[in-house]
C-alpha positions in Angstrom: 44.3 11.2 9.5 45.9 14.5 10.0 43.4 17.3 10.2 43.2 20.9 11.2 42.0 22.0 14.6 38.7 23.0 13.0 38.1 19.7 11.2 34.7 18.2 12.2 32.7 15.3 10.8 32.9 11.7 9.7 35.6 10.2 7.6 36.4 6.8 6.1 39.5 5.1 7.5 40.8 2.1 5.7 42.5 -0.2 8.2 44.2 -3.6 8.1 41.5 -6.3 8.0 38.6 -3.9 8.6 37.3 -0.7 7.2 36.4 1.9 9.8 34.4 5.1 10.0 35.6 7.7 12.4 34.2 11.0 13.9 36.4 14.0 14.2 35.7 17.0 16.4 38.0 20.0 16.5 40.8 18.0 14.9 40.5 15.1 17.4 39.2 11.7 16.7 36.5 11.0 19.3 34.8 7.9 18.0 35.4 5.2 15.5 33.6 2.0 14.5 33.6 -1.0 12.2 31.4 -4.1 11.9 32.7 -5.5 15.2 33.0 -2.7 17.7 32.7 0.9 18.6 35.6 2.8 20.3 35.1 6.1 22.1 38.4 7.8 22.6 37.4 10.7 24.8 34.9 11.4 27.5 31.7 12.7 25.8 30.0 14.4 28.7 26.9 15.5 26.8 26.4 12.3 24.8 23.3 10.1 25.5 23.8 6.5 24.3 21.0 4.1 23.5 21.8 0.6 22.6 19.8 -2.5 21.7 22.7 -4.9 22.3 25.1 -5.4 25.2 27.5 -2.6 26.2 30.8 -3.5 27.9 33.6 -1.3 29.1 37.1 -1.9 30.4 36.8 1.3 32.5 34.2 2.5 35.0 30.6 3.2 34.0 29.3 5.8 36.4 26.7 8.6 36.7 27.2 12.1 38.1 23.5 12.9 37.9 21.9 13.8 41.2 18.7 12.2 40.1 19.2 9.8 37.2 21.7 7.3 38.6 22.3 3.9 37.1 19.4 1.5 36.8 16.9 -0.2 34.6 14.5 1.4 32.2 10.7 1.1 31.9 9.9 -2.4 30.6 12.7 -4.2 32.5 10.6 -4.8 35.6 7.5 -6.8 36.6 5.3 -7.4 39.6 3.9 -10.5 41.3 1.6 -11.2 44.3 2.2 -14.1 46.6 -0.9 -16.2 47.5 -1.8 -18.8 50.2 1.0 -18.0 52.7 4.3 -16.1 53.2 6.1 -19.4 52.5 4.6 -19.8 49.1 7.0 -19.4 46.2 6.4 -16.9 43.3 7.6 -16.7 39.7 8.8 -13.4 38.3 11.0 -13.5 35.2 12.4 -9.9 35.2 15.6 -8.3 36.1 13.9 -6.0 38.6 10.4 -5.5 40.1 8.2 -5.8 43.1 6.8 -8.7 45.0 3.7 -8.3 47.2 3.6 -10.8 50.0 0.5 -12.7 51.3 -1.2 -11.2 54.3 -1.0 -14.3 56.5 0.3 -13.6 59.9 4.1 -13.5 60.6 4.4 -14.1 64.3 6.4 -11.8 66.6 10.1 -12.9 66.2 9.0 -15.2 63.4 10.4 -16.0 60.0 9.1 -17.2 56.7 11.2 -18.1 53.6 10.0 -18.4 50.1 11.6 -19.0 46.7 11.5 -16.5 43.9 11.8 -18.4 40.6 13.4 -16.0 38.1 15.0 -17.0 34.8 17.1 -13.8 34.8 19.1 -14.9 37.8 22.5 -16.7 37.6 24.2 -18.2 40.6 26.8 -15.5 40.9 24.4 -12.6 40.7 23.7 -10.1 43.6 20.1 -9.6 44.5 19.2 -6.3 46.1 16.0 -6.0 48.2 14.2 -3.1 49.9 10.9 -3.1 51.8 8.7 -0.6 49.9 5.7 -0.6 52.2 2.8 -2.6 53.6 4.1 -4.4 56.7 2.1 -3.7 59.9 5.0 -4.3 62.2 7.5 -1.7 61.1 10.3 -4.0 62.1 9.7 -6.8 59.5 12.6 -7.0 57.1 13.3 -9.0 53.9 16.8 -10.5 53.2 18.2 -12.7 50.5 19.0 -16.0 52.1 20.1 -18.0 49.0 20.9 -17.5 45.3 20.9 -20.3 42.7 20.7 -20.5 38.9 17.1 -19.5 38.1 16.0 -18.5 41.6 16.7 -16.8 44.9 15.2 -17.2 48.4 13.8 -14.3 50.5 13.5 -14.7 54.2 11.0 -12.4 56.0 11.9 -11.7 59.6 9.6 -10.0 62.1 12.0 -8.4 64.5 9.1 -7.2 66.8 9.1 -8.9 70.2 5.4 -9.0 70.7 3.4 -7.9 67.6 2.6 -10.2 64.6 2.9 -8.7 61.1 -0.3 -9.1 59.1 0.3 -6.6 56.3 1.1 -7.4 52.7 4.7 -6.2 52.4 5.8 -4.9 49.0 9.4 -5.8 48.3 11.4 -4.1 45.6 14.2 -6.2 44.0 16.9 -5.7 41.5 19.4 -8.2 40.0 22.9 -7.1 39.6 24.7 -9.3 37.1 28.0 -10.5 38.7 30.8 -13.0 38.1 33.2 -14.8 40.3 36.2 -14.8 38.0 
């Protein structure tokens, strides 16, 4: 639709096979949508977008915020506490969260592996871990040792040569959805 450089607002745009609504700003179409999709034609640097469905992009999605970053909103996470031993599996069906380990002793130079059952995890996903707090031997570290559909394994390793770790470690995790093809 031809418009003056001052044209602003919504307009109806009949198209082949689908009627569309479009938004003009200073004579430039910046957004249009129909029943099937939404197209953003220009970078809208001050626009906040909230969606209840999936958002996909053929270009990069990035954040230039020094503090906001890219991540999950409140409600996406969960917590669970391991019981019995550090080799006991846990179930936490969330895309991110925190796992508190049992306080059973992890010997110097020792390892313990446990399975995290999580319905959010697909076999191609990337699981990111960080030790939040709690371990008594500051050299105990968690790593992801396996990923499967519906679960992942965490191996705790006490890197200290002579001191056992008897603290309940809190491990933060996040699932990054990934594909192989």
